[in-house]
N, C-alpha and C positions, 0 to 999 in steps of 0.2 A: 304221222309224218306225211307231209304233202307229197304229191306225186313228183313235183320238181325236186324236192329234197332227196327223195328216194333215188331218182335218176342221177342226181349229182353225186351222192355217196357211192352208188354202184359204178358210175363212170370213174371215180377216183380209185376205187378198189381194182377195177379192171386195168386202168392205166398202170397202177402200182404193180400189179401181177405181171404185166407185160414188161415193165422196166426190170423187175426182179429177174424174169426169165432171160431177158437180153443180157443182163449183167452176169448171170450164171453161165450162159452160153459163151459169151466173149471173155469171161474171166475177169470182168471189171467189177471188183468187190464194192467199189463206191456206188456204182450204178445199181448193183443188186441191193445194197443197203437202202438207197434212196427209194427204190421200188417197194421194198418191204415196208419202209416208213409210210410211204404214200398209201399203200394198201391198208395199213393199220389205221391211218387217219380216216380213211373212208369208212372202215368198219366201225371205228368209234363214233363217228358222226351219225351212222345209222343207228347204233345202240343208244346214243344220247337222245336222238329224236324219238325213238321208240319209248324211252323212259319218260320223256316229256308228255308223250301221248297218254301213256299209262297213268301218269299223275293227273293230267287234265281230266281223264275219264273218272278217276276216283273223286276228284274235286266235284265234278258234275253229279256223281252219285250222292255224295254227302249233301250237296245243295238240294237235290231232289228229296232226299230223306228228311232234311231239315224242313223243307217246305211242307211236306206231308204231315210231319209231326206238329208243326206250327198250326196248320189248318185244323187238324184234329183237336188240338188243345183249345183253339179258339171256339170250335163247336161245343166242346165240353164246358167252357166258361160261359158261353151264351146259354146253354142248357141249364147250368147251375143258377145263373142270374134269373132266368124265367121261373125256375122252381122257387127261388127265394122270394120273388115278387108275389107268387101265388101264396106263399106262407104268410106274407105281410098283410 
């Protein structure tokens, strides 16, 4: 999650909590519900961004593993080809 995304989701969570508290204090159930919804949206954005980061990290790990496996396989193929040429 980028720093900007983190700041925006946190800002949304805080603003939502403030609206929720305002609604609770004033007895405005609609304002309270709006605040709760806004806070939840901020929380969900944060979790979605974290999930995206986790998936990206996993994809990068798989790419690295694939590259290492490919490199090792190519070394083994080259070794086998050199061995075969010696046999011929």
